C-alpha positions in Angstrom: 12.1 -4.9 18.8 11.5 -3.5 22.3 9.8 -0.2 22.4 10.9 2.9 24.4 8.0 2.5 26.8 8.0 5.8 28.8 8.1 7.8 25.5 5.3 5.7 24.0 3.1 6.0 27.1 3.5 9.8 27.5 3.0 10.5 23.8 0.1 8.0 23.5 -1.8 9.7 26.3 -1.0 13.1 24.8 -2.5 12.0 21.5 -5.6 10.6 23.1 -4.6 7.0 22.5 -5.9 5.8 25.8 -8.1 2.8 26.3 -7.7 -0.9 26.3 -5.8 -3.2 24.0 -7.8 -4.5 21.1 -8.8 -8.1 21.7 -9.1 -9.0 18.0 -6.1 -7.1 16.7 -4.7 -9.5 14.2 -6.2 -10.8 11.0 -7.9 -14.2 11.6 -6.7 -15.7 8.3 -4.1 -14.5 5.8 -6.1 -15.7 2.8 -7.7 -13.2 0.5 -9.7 -13.2 -2.7 -12.8 -15.2 -3.9 -13.5 -18.2 -1.7 -11.1 -17.2 1.1 -13.9 -17.6 3.6 -14.6 -21.2 2.6 -12.7 -24.2 4.0 -9.4 -24.8 2.2 -9.6 -27.9 -0.1 -7.3 -30.7 1.2 -4.9 -30.8 -1.8 -4.4 -27.1 -2.3 -0.8 -26.3 -3.2 -0.8 -22.5 -3.0 -3.0 -19.6 -1.9 -3.2 -15.8 -2.3 -2.5 -14.2 1.1 -1.4 -11.0 2.8 1.0 -10.7 5.7 -1.1 -8.4 7.9 -4.1 -6.4 6.6 -4.6 -4.9 10.1 -1.6 -2.5 9.7 -3.2 -0.6 6.8 -6.5 0.1 8.5 -5.6 3.4 10.2 -6.6 7.1 9.6 -4.3 9.7 8.0 -3.9 11.3 11.5 -2.7 8.0 12.9 -0.2 7.7 10.1 1.0 11.3 10.6 1.9 10.6 14.2 2.9 6.9 14.0 4.3 6.6 10.5 3.3 5.1 7.2 6.0 2.4 7.6 5.4 -0.7 5.4 1.6 -0.8 5.9 0.8 -1.2 2.2 3.4 -4.0 1.9 1.7 -5.9 4.8 -1.6 -5.7 2.8 -0.1 -6.5 -0.6 -1.1 -9.9 -2.1 1.4 -12.7 -2.4 1.0 -16.2 -3.8 2.4 -18.6 -1.2 2.9 -22.4 -1.0 0.7 -24.2 1.5 2.7 -25.9 4.3 2.3 -29.7 3.8 4.4 -31.4 6.4 4.8 -34.8 4.7 6.2 -33.3 1.5 7.4 -29.7 2.1 11.0 -31.0 2.2 12.4 -34.5 1.1 11.5 -36.9 3.9 8.9 -34.6 5.4 8.8 -32.7 8.7 7.4 -33.4 12.2 6.9 -31.1 15.1 9.5 -30.6 17.7 9.8 -28.0 20.4 8.2 -24.5 20.6 10.5 -21.5 20.3 10.4 -17.8 20.0 11.6 -14.9 22.0 9.4 -12.0 23.4 7.7 -11.4 20.1 8.2 -14.3 17.6 5.7 -17.1 17.2 8.0 -19.9 16.2 8.9 -23.5 16.7 11.4 -26.2 15.5 10.5 -28.9 13.0 12.5 -32.1 12.7 13.5 -33.6 9.3 15.5 -36.6 8.3 19.1 -37.1 9.3 18.6 -35.0 12.5 18.1 -31.9 10.4 16.1 -29.1 12.1 14.0 -26.4 10.6 12.7 -23.2 12.1 9.1 -22.2 11.4 8.4 -18.5 12.3 5.3 -16.5 11.7 5.8 -13.3 9.7 3.6 -11.3 12.1 4.7 -10.6 15.7 2.9 -10.6 19.0 4.9 -8.2 21.4 2.6 -8.9 24.4 5.4 -10.3 26.5 7.7 -7.3 25.8 5.6 -5.1 28.1 5.4 -5.0 31.9 2.3 -6.8 33.1 0.6 -3.5 34.1 0.7 -2.3 30.5 -0.3 -5.5 28.7 -4.0 -4.7 28.5 -3.7 -1.0 27.7 -3.4 1.1 24.6 0.4 0.7 24.8 0.1 -2.8 23.5 -1.8 -1.5 20.5 1.0 1.0 19.9 3.7 -1.6 20.1 1.8 -4.0 17.9 1.4 -1.3 15.3 5.2 -0.7 15.3 5.6 -4.1 13.7 4.6 -2.4 10.4 8.0 -0.7 10.5 9.6 -4.1 9.4 9.6 -5.2 5.8 8.0 -8.7 6.1 9.6 -10.1 3.0 13.1 -8.6 3.4 14.8 -11.9 4.4 14.1 -13.4 1.0 16.3 -10.8 -0.7 19.3 -11.5 1.4 20.7 -14.9 0.3 22.2 -13.8 -3.1 23.7 -10.6 -1.5 25.2 -12.7 1.3 26.4 -15.3 -1.1 28.2 -12.7 -3.2 29.7 -11.2 0.0 31.1 -14.5 1.1 28.9 -14.6 4.2 27.1 -17.9 5.2 23.4 -17.5 5.1 20.0 -19.3 5.6 17.7 -20.1 2.7 14.2 -19.0 3.9 10.9 -19.8 2.0 7.4 -18.6 2.5 4.6 -20.9 3.5 1.0 -20.6 4.5 -0.4 -22.7 7.4 -3.9 -24.0 6.9 -6.6 -22.9 9.2 -7.3 -26.5 10.1 -3.6 -27.5 10.4 -3.2 -29.9 13.4 0.2 -31.4 12.6 2.2 -28.8 14.6 1.5 -30.3 18.0 0.8 -27.8 20.8 1.7 -24.9 18.4 -0.9 -25.8 15.8 -3.5 -23.2 17.0 -0.9 -20.4 17.1 0.1 -20.9 13.5 -3.3 -21.6 11.9 -4.2 -19.2 9.1 -0.8 -17.5 9.2 2.0 -16.8 6.8 5.3 -18.1 8.0 9.0 -18.3 7.2 10.5 -21.8 6.9 14.2 -22.3 6.9 16.7 -25.0 7.7 18.8 -24.4 10.8 22.6 -24.8 10.8 22.5 -27.6 13.4 23.2 -31.0 12.0 26.3 -31.7 9.9 23.9 -32.8 7.2 22.9 -29.1 6.8 26.4 -28.1 5.7 26.5 -26.0 2.5 29.5 -26.1 0.2 31.1 -23.0 1.7 30.9 -24.7 5.1 31.9 -28.2 3.9 34.9 -28.4 6.4 32.9 -27.4 9.4 33.0 -30.0 12.2 30.0 -28.7 14.2 27.5 -25.9 14.6 26.8 -24.1 17.9 25.0 -21.0 19.2 26.6 -17.9 20.6 26.4 -19.0 24.2 28.3 -22.2 23.5 30.8 -20.3 21.3 31.5 -17.6 23.9 31.9 -20.2 26.6 34.6 -22.0 24.5 36.4 -18.8 23.6 36.4 -17.7 27.3 37.6 -21.1 28.5 40.5 -21.8 26.1 43.0 -19.5 24.4 43.2 -21.9 21.4 39.6 -21.1 20.5 38.9 -17.8 18.6 36.4 -16.1 16.4 37.3 -15.7 12.6 37.4 -11.9 12.8 37.8 -11.2 9.1 34.7 -13.3 8.3 32.7 -11.7 11.1 33.7 -8.2 9.9 32.5 -9.1 6.4 29.2 -10.3 7.9 28.8 -7.1 10.0 29.4 -4.8 7.0 26.7 -6.7 5.2 24.4 -5.9 8.2 25.3 -2.2 8.1 24.6 -2.1 4.3 21.2 -3.7 4.7 20.3 -1.5 7.7 19.9 -4.7 9.9 20.2 -3.1 13.4 19.1 -6.1 15.5 22.3 -8.1 15.5 23.0 -9.0 19.2 24.8 -12.2 20.0 21.5 -14.2 20.0 21.2 -13.5 16.3 24.2 -15.7 15.3 25.1 -19.3 14.9 28.7 -20.4 14.5 30.4 -23.0 12.3 33.3 -24.8 14.1 36.6 -25.4 12.2 39.6 -27.3 13.4 42.8 -25.5 12.2 46.4 -26.8 12.2 48.3 -26.5 15.4 45.4 -27.3 17.7 43.5 -24.0 17.0 39.7 -23.9 16.8 38.0 -21.2 14.7 34.4 -20.0 14.8 32.8 -18.6 11.7 29.7 -16.5 12.1 26.3 -17.5 10.5 23.7 -14.7 10.6 20.1 -15.6 11.3 16.7 -13.9 11.9 16.7 -11.2 9.2 13.6 -9.5 10.6 14.9 -5.9 10.6 16.4 -5.6 7.1 15.2 -2.4 5.3 13.7 -1.2 8.5 11.6 2.0 8.1 10.8 3.8 11.4 11.2 7.6 11.3 8.4 8.5 8.9 6.0 9.5 11.7 6.3 12.3 14.3 6.5 9.9 17.3 8.9 7.3 15.9 11.1 10.1 14.5 11.5 11.5 18.0 12.0 8.0 19.5 14.9 7.3 17.1 16.9 10.4 18.1 20.4 9.6 19.4 19.5 10.6 23.0 16.4 8.3 23.2 16.5 5.1 21.2 19.2 5.4 18.5 19.2 1.7 17.5 15.9 2.3 15.5 17.7 3.5 12.4 15.7 3.8 9.2 17.0 2.2 6.0 17.4 5.0 3.4 20.0 6.1 0.8 22.2 7.7 3.4 23.3 5.8 6.5 22.4 8.3 9.2 23.7 7.5 12.7 25.9 4.5 12.3 26.8 4.3 16.0 23.0 3.7 16.7 22.8 1.2 13.8 25.4 -1.0 15.4 24.4 -0.4 19.0 22.6 -3.7 19.6 25.6 -5.8 18.6 28.1 -3.9 20.8 28.9 -6.8 23.1 29.6 -9.3 20.3 31.3 -6.7 18.1 33.7 -5.8 20.9 34.9 -9.4 21.2 34.5 -10.5 17.6 36.3 -7.5 16.0 38.9 -6.7 18.6 41.8 -7.3 16.2 40.3 -5.5 13.1 42.2 -2.3 12.1 40.9 0.7 10.2 42.7 -0.7 7.2 40.7 -4.0 7.5 37.4 -2.1 7.6 38.3 -0.1 4.5 39.8 -3.1 2.6 36.7 -5.2 3.2 34.3 -2.3 2.4 36.1 -1.8 -1.0 35.9 -5.6 -1.6 32.2 -5.7 -0.9 31.5 -2.8 -3.2 33.0 -4.9 -6.1 31.1 -8.0 -5.1 27.7 -6.2 -5.3 27.2 -5.1 -8.9 24.0 -3.4 -10.0 22.7 -6.6 -11.7 23.0 -8.6 -8.5 21.1 -6.0 -6.5 18.4 -5.9 -9.1 18.1 -9.7 -9.1 18.0 -9.9 -5.3 15.2 -7.4 -4.9 13.2 -9.1 -7.6 12.8 -12.0 -5.1 10.1 -9.9 -3.4 6.5 -10.8 -4.3 5.5 -8.9 -7.5 3.0 -6.7 -5.8 5.5 -5.8 -3.1 8.3 -5.1 -5.6 5.9 -2.7 -7.4 5.4 -0.8 -4.2 9.0 -0.8 -2.8 11.4 -2.6 -5.1 12.7 0.4 -7.1 13.2 2.5 -3.9 15.1 -0.3 -2.1 17.3 -0.9 -5.2 18.2 2.8 -5.4 19.0 2.9 -1.6 21.2 -0.2 -1.8 23.2 1.3 -4.7 23.6 4.6 -2.8 24.6 2.8 0.4 27.1 0.7 -1.6 28.8 3.9 -2.8 29.0 5.3 0.7 30.0 2.0 2.4 33.6 3.1 3.1 32.4 6.1 5.0 29.9 3.9 7.0 32.8 1.5 7.7 34.8 4.3 9.0 32.0 5.4 11.3 31.6 1.8 12.5 35.3 1.5 13.2 35.3 4.7 15.2 32.3 3.6 17.2 34.0 0.3 18.0 37.2 2.1 19.1 35.4 4.4 21.6 35.2 1.7 24.3 37.1 -1.4 23.2 37.4 -4.6 25.2 40.4 -6.9 25.5 39.3 -10.2 26.8 41.2 -12.9 28.6 40.2 -16.6 29.2 39.8 -19.0 32.1 43.5 -19.8 31.9 46.4 -17.8 33.4 47.5 -15.0 31.2 49.8 -12.0 31.3 48.6 -8.6 30.2 51.3 -6.1 29.3 50.0 -2.6 29.0 52.0 0.5 28.2 50.3 3.9 28.4 51.9 6.7 26.4 50.8 10.4 26.0 49.1 9.6 22.6 48.4 5.8 22.8 48.2 2.6 24.8 49.6 -0.7 23.7 48.3 -4.1 24.9 50.0 -7.5 24.6 48.4 -10.6 26.1 50.5 -13.7 26.6 49.3 -17.2 27.3 51.5 -20.1 28.4 48.6 -22.5 27.7 48.5 -21.4 24.1 52.2 -21.9 23.7 51.9 -25.4 25.0 48.9 -26.3 22.8 50.3 -24.9 19.6 54.0 -25.4 20.3 54.5 -21.8 19.3 54.5 -18.2 20.5 52.7 -17.4 23.7 51.4 -14.1 22.2 47.6 -14.3 21.7 46.7 -10.6 21.3 48.4 -7.3 20.5 47.1 -3.9 19.6 47.7 -0.2 19.9 44.9 2.1 20.9 45.0 5.9 20.2 43.9 8.6 22.6 42.2 10.4 19.6 39.9 7.3 19.1 39.5 5.6 22.5 37.6 7.0 25.5 38.1 4.0 27.8 39.9 0.7 27.4 38.5 -2.3 29.3 40.6 -5.4 30.2 38.8 -8.6 31.2 41.0 -11.1 33.0 38.1 -13.6 33.6 39.3 -16.7 35.5 42.9 -17.9 36.0 45.8 -16.4 38.0 46.4 -13.4 35.7 49.2 -10.9 35.9 48.7 -7.3 34.8 51.8 -5.2 34.1 50.8 -1.6 33.6 53.5 1.0 32.8 52.4 4.7 32.5 54.6 7.5 31.0 51.9 10.1 30.6 50.5 12.6 33.1 47.0 12.1 31.6 47.0 8.6 30.2 44.2 6.7 28.5 41.5 5.6 31.0 41.8 1.9 31.7 39.1 -0.2 33.4 40.4 -3.6 34.7 38.3 -6.6 35.7 40.6 -9.0 37.3 38.3 -12.1 37.5 38.0 -15.0 39.8 41.6 -16.2 40.1 44.5 -14.9 42.2 45.5 -11.9 40.1 48.4 -9.6 40.5 48.9 -6.0 39.3 52.4 -4.6 38.8 52.5 -0.9 38.3 55.2 1.4 37.0 54.6 5.1 36.9 51.4 6.7 38.0 48.0 5.0 38.5 45.9 7.9 37.2 42.7 7.0 35.3 42.9 3.4 36.3 39.8 1.7 37.7 40.0 -1.7 39.4 36.8 -3.8 39.4 37.8 -7.3 40.6 35.3 -10.1 40.9 37.0 -11.4 44.1 39.0 -9.7 46.9 42.3 -11.4 46.1 43.8 -8.9 43.6 47.3 -8.0 44.9 49.1 -4.9 43.7 51.7 -2.3 44.5 50.8 1.4 44.5 47.4 0.6 43.0 44.0 2.1 43.8 41.7 -0.1 45.7 39.1 -2.1 43.7 35.7 -0.4 43.6 33.1 -1.6 46.1 30.6 -3.1 45.9 32.5 -5.3 43.6 30.8 -5.8 40.2 30.9 -8.5 37.6 31.3 -7.4 34.1 28.9 -8.5 31.3 31.4 -11.2 30.2 30.9 -13.2 33.4 27.2 -13.5 32.6 28.0 -15.0 29.2 30.6 -17.2 30.7 28.1 -18.7 33.2 25.0 -18.8 30.9 25.1 -22.6 30.8 
């Protein structure tokens, strides 16, 4: 979670929050209770711990401005298993490579049969999210404190809900890392005395669960996107992805950018390759942010709308799905309003009251006593309103849709009418591979829903056939790509923007490409490797 830095800095100064970052901000050891200051006996199996007592040590004035969040949950006791590498899983674990993004303290552990496990501390250190000039100021204290907006145990409630929804999922477990643990290699000192989440990665085929039994491989989003961009026979399982995204919306999980997914690979008949989404990193489920004056202001639609608080009503759905707009545009491009509504109704049936109650009971008892009944009530209310949230999600997706090509030569046939625009994409490569129809995409976009339509040719010698029969047609933004592309126009070229990646686009009666020529975001993903 990256903060809105200018807002935090201005408001922090206004509230008299100036000064330096606290040097000893985090709790030194998660253990609590009698004997917690004594060395941990060698054969201890479990301990009583808290996720982060530092978040509940603030005045009422601080909470008024910055929010109550989940401070009491971070200080609530939980009985947790001690991480013992030789026996924590059958065959034991040994350290592999460090991991983590800007905030996470994490690493990979290696098990038998090439299986990999992620070890990730519950608490965060957002030091690297800040510009260097702010890393030793009060702003770091503010950003650290914002971690309390996350429910630290939320990920443990998700598996039964995802299972019922038909969504692949991880199986996290809580562990405590001993203060004298030295078996984690160079990461040992960073994990000592911390609570952590341990879960098996979908990486080795030995990790396959029954619902993924026919998968032939597991890859990350960069690899998946590179394959989808390179070959028209490769595609995302869009119905499965929509099912997973509606689960995200229901849970209030706003941080679902492409880096938060792995993908199971399936070989389908006719030479097609299908990718099924596997969500990971459930750090923002049940997020609570807007219960203080400053974060309430920060979460407004005109500032940082992605920070949507989980509550009985959905609020601003467009902000809730904002982080995933790149992968949503490409992974849900064929999904209709009827698909959104059909899957929303199906998920309502799959989440009965008894299942919700059982899932939330997976929270530590002291945490359930604090938050369980409220989360259960909110989930039930959100389940009832899921069709309305699905409609808002659909309308958000349709505002600026993207039709993507591949690295092969393709033909885009676009017809702009007064009330709509139709798009067909044909691929001779696909027809050869599958010995079937060359049509790989078709859809109608309506002026009432769509503000601008983007076409991405990517590589290959593409042909764009654009026919316009309206005096004020839908706005189209065309990225030709690296190949020798050709645009054939019939009718007027109003509201057409050409942004080619190379100067070899040929056209008749077309506006000149914008200069300086720009690469669209898809090219960055295409060349990530």
